[in-house]
N, C-alpha and C positions, 0 to 999 in steps of 0.2 A: 983307523984302528978301533977295534971293538973293545968295549969295556968288559970287564968280566960280568957274566950273567946277562948280557944284552940279548943274545939269541933266544934265550928261554922266555925273557919278558915279552918279546914281539909275538911269539907263538901263542901266548896266553890271551892276548886281547884282540887279535885280528879276526878270528872266526866269528865271534858274536856280532861284530859290526856288519859283517857280510850278510849274516842271517837276517838282521834287522832290515837291511836295504832290500833284500829279496822279498821279505814279507810286505813291506810297504809298496813295493812295485806290484805285487799280486793284488793287493787291496785296491790299488788305483785302477788296475786293469778290470777288476770285477765291477768297480763302481762305474767305469766307462761303459761296460757291457750293459749294465742295468739301465743306465740313462739312454743308451741306444735303443734297447727294446721298448722302453716307455715311449720314446719319441715315435717309434714305428707304429705303435698302437694308436697313438693320437692321430697320426696321419691317416690310418685306416678308418677311424671313426669319422673324420672330417669328410672323407670321400663318400661314406655311406649317407651322411646327412645331406651332402650336396645332391646326391642322386634322389633321395626322398623329396628334397625341396623342389627339384626340377619337375618331378612328377606332379606335385601339388600345384605348381605354377601353371602347368599345362591344363589341368582339370578345372582351374578357377582363374581364368585369364583376367577377369575384371575384378578379382578380389584384391583389395588394397592391403590385406594382411600379408601379401607376398613380400612387400617391401620390408616389413618387420623381420621376416625370416632372413632376408638378405643381410640386414643390419646385424643380426645375431651372428651369422657366419663371418662377416667381415670384422666384427669387433672381437671375436674370439672369447667372449665372456662366459660362454657356456649356459647363459640364461635362455629359457624357452619362450619364444614369441607366441602371440595368439594364433598365428597361422599353423604352428606346430601342434596345437591341441586338437584332440579328436572331437569332431563336431557331429550333431544329430544327423545331418544329411549323409555322413559317411556310413551310417548304419541303415540307411533307407534302402532296403532291398525288396519292399513290398511290390514295387512296380513290375517285378519279375513274374507276378502271378496275375491271371485275368480276374476281373471282377464279375461275380455271378449276377444274373438278372435279378433285379429287385433289391440288391444289397445297397445299403447306404454308404456313401463315400465321405469320409471326413476330410475337410480341407487342410492341407499342409501349408501354413502361412509362409514358411520359408522356401517352399517350392517355387520354381520359376513360373510366372504367370501363364506363359504359353503352354505349359504342360497341364494346367488345371482349368483354364478358361472354358474349353469346350465341355468338359465334364460338368462343371457347375452350371453352365447354360442349359444343358440337357436336364439336369436335376431341377433347376428352377422352372423350366417349361413343364416338366412332369408334375411338379407340385401345383403349378397354376391350373393345369387341366383337372387335377383331382379336386382342387378347391371349387372350381366352377361346376364340376359334376355334383359335388355335395350341395352346393347352393341350389342347383336345379332340382335335385331330389327334394330338398327342403321346401322349395317353392311349390312343387307339385303336391307335396303333402298338405301344404297350407291352402292350395288352390282348390276350392270345392268343385270346380268344373272338371278337375282331372283326377280327383281321389276316388271316384266311383261310389262315394258314400252320400252324395247329395243329389238332389234333383231341382231343376229350375222351375219356379212358379212366378206368376204375375199377380200382384195385389190388385184390388179393385181400382186403385188410383193409377194403375199402369206401371208401377215400379216392379222391378225384377228382384227376386229373392231366392237364394239357394237354401233349400230346406233339407235337413238331415233325413235320410231314408230310415224308417223305423225297422230295427231288426226283429221286431215282434209281430209284424204284419206279414201275411202270406204274399210272396212275390209271384208275379206271373211268369210262366215258363214257356211262353209262345216263341216259336222259332219263326221270325218274320221273313226268313228266306223262303218259307213255305207259302207265303201270300202270293196270290196272283190276281190280276184284274182283267176282266173281259167285259167290253161294252159298258165300262164305268162301274161294274159291280165287282166287289172284292170277294174272293173265296180263299179258304185255307185248306191246303192239301196235306195229306200224310201218306207217304208211299205212293204218290200220284193219284190218290183218291180224295175227293172233296169230302171233308168232314164238318164243314161249317154250313151256316144257313144265311141266305140273303134276305135282308129285311128293309122296310121303309116305314118311317113314322109319319103319320098324317093327321091333319086337323082341318078345321073349317077354312084355314088359309089356303089349302090346296084345291078348294072348289070341289067340283064333282070328279070323283076318281073312277076310272074304268078298271075294276078289279080283275076282270077277265084278261085284259091286255097286260095288266101288271103281273099276273101269274105267268102268262106266256113269255114275258120278258125275262123270267127267271127268278122272280121274287118268291120266297118261301113263306114269309110271315109279315104281318104288319103290327105296329104299335099305334093304337088309336087314342087320340086325346079324348078322355071322357069329359073333362071339365076343369074348372079351376076356381080359385078365390081371388077376388079383386085385390090388387096390391095397395090400393088406397081406400076403397070402400069396405073391403072385407067380406063382400057378398059372394056366396058360392053360386056358380051357374053351370049348367050343362052345356057342353060344346054343341053348337047349332047343327053340326053335321054328324054327331055321334051315332045316333040311331041309324041313319042312312049308311054310314061307313061300316059299322060293325055288322050289319045285316048283309051288306054287299060282300064283305070279306068272307063271312061264314058261307055264303051261297057259293063262292068260288073255291071253297075248300082250303083257304089260306089259314095258316096258324094265326091266332089272334091273341094279343095282349093289349093292355091299356095303360095310360099314364094320367096323372092328375097334377096340375100346377098348384102348389100349396103356397099360401102366405099366412099359415097359422102362426100365431105369436105365443101360443102356450099349448100345453098338452091336451087341454079340453077341446080346443079348436082342431087339433090334429085328429082326435077321436071322432069329432063331428065330420071331418072330411072323409075319413075312412068309412064311416057309416053311410055317407052319401054315395060313395062308390059301390059299396056292397048292395045297396038298394037298387041302383041302376043296372047292375050287372046280373041281377037275379034272373031275368028272362033268358040270359045267354050263358048261364053258369056252366053248362056242359061243354060249351065251345071255347071257353077261355083256358087255353093250354099254356100260353106264354105269361110272363109275370105281370103284376100290377105294380107300376113304378111310381115312386114318390119323387116329384120334381120341384125343388125349391131353389130359386135363383134371386140374385140381386137384379134390380131394374136399371138398365143403362140410362144415364142422363135424367134420372128422376128419383124421387124418394119413395121408399116402399115401407110397408108395415114392419117387415122383418129387419130393417136396418139397425134397429136398436137392440137386437138380440145378441147375446154373447155366444161364443162357440158352444158352450155347454147347453145353453138354451136351445139352440138349433138342433143339437144332437138329441136332446130329450124329446123335442117335438117329432123328429124323425122316428125315434124309437116307438113312440105312442102310435103313430100312423102305421108303421110296418107291423107292429104286433097285432093291431086291429085287423089288418088285411090277412095276416097269417092265421089268426083265429077263425076267420071266415072260410078257410080252406083254399085260399089262393097263394100263389108264390109271390112273396114280397120282394121288391127290388128298389135300390136307391140310384137315382140318376144325378149326374153332375159332371162338370168339366174337371180337369186336373186340379185347378186352383181351389174349386169348391170342396172337392173330396179331401184334399190334403190340408187346406188351411182353415176352412170354415166349419167343418164338423170333425168329431173325434172318431176316426175309423176304427180305433181299437175297441170301441163299444158297439160297433156295427159289423163286426167281422162275420157274423152268422148270416148276413144278407148278401144276395147277389148284387153286383155293381154293373150299371150301364154307363159306360164312359163316353163322354162327348169331347172329342178332340179332332179337329180338322187337320189331318196330316197324312202323309203317305205311310208313316210308321209312328205309332204313339210312343211317348217316352214315359208314360205312367208306369211306375215301378211295381205296383201291387196287382193282385189278381182281379180280373174282371171277366164277366160272362158275355157282355154285349158291347159293341163299339159303334158309335155314330161317327163316321169318318168324314162326312161332308153334309153341308146344308145347301149345296149348290149343284147337286147331282141332276142327271138327266136319265129318265127311264120311261118307257112306254106305259101309258095308263095314267100318268100324272102330268098335267099341263104345268109348264113352268119349272121352277126349281124344286128339287125334291131332297128331303132328308134321307140319306141312305145309311144302312147299318149292316153289320156282320155279327152273327151270333155263334159262339163256340160251344153252346150247350143245346142238345136236342130236346127242348122242352116238350114238344109234341109226342116224343117217344117215351116220356116218363109215365 
């Protein structure tokens, strides 16, 4: 049985309760949906990380950092291991491009040895070759035998010395490929034509000379020893064969020049020697077309008067002699071997005089200008018995 007002009271409270229950249910459903979506995203991220990790493990099989990455995934902590970090080699794309010739390659310390070993070996070999080339060039610059600026001479005691070639002295310009030798006599050709003169220098040591046969053999001129000064006594003497030789040469129409062996120790003695020559040449003045030569030498295996002279002293003596000869109207000339001309006198003060070079060789290595060359003292030529001193002259003195 209902009490009065019971129906009205039930209707007033029933509906709100139902609304509350429905609201709570909807909230719970929404909360479950959100949780579901969040879990789905977490699962998707895990699959992505697994895939990336697998790729890294394949590219770095021996990398111990891979274990750390596995621990991160299994632990689910979300912390990033060393293997997940971006490394320098991940950005190394330079190997995609070829290296140009001559470009330097910097070594990548983290790169595998097998990829850099051959490159560094090639670079090291190239650097070694360049270093050796530089060393060779430096040695050549320091080696006087190779620099083209020195010439070799021998000192009186037999030692060899490389002497700097003076840039102030006139160099000879002879082309030695133009030299030819026939029957022991040297000739110099230009465009196939002989432009030199064949000579012989003679003294009492040659005995009696047949100048007719000498001329027929092809000799153009003779340098005759007029006399000399004793290297110990200092006495001036006339060559025993001078008169016979000069008259015989003139009679055969040969060009004639003379030389004098000097041992003057001062300028006064040099003038005395020049005057002696002028006096003895006077009867033959018109026939002397070739030079009058000054010959000063050391004496082998003995002491000589000139041994104590300085280079300057010897130069001044030579100047006095040559000036005296020039003043008398003859062509002055200085005779000497390579060592004497370069080491024992000052050629810079004697440049205005012709040089008669004595050097026994197929081709001389005397660097400066010279007019006459005595190339052998062991020659053979018709008209001279025994060994003969043979010469070649590059100047036509008879045509002057």
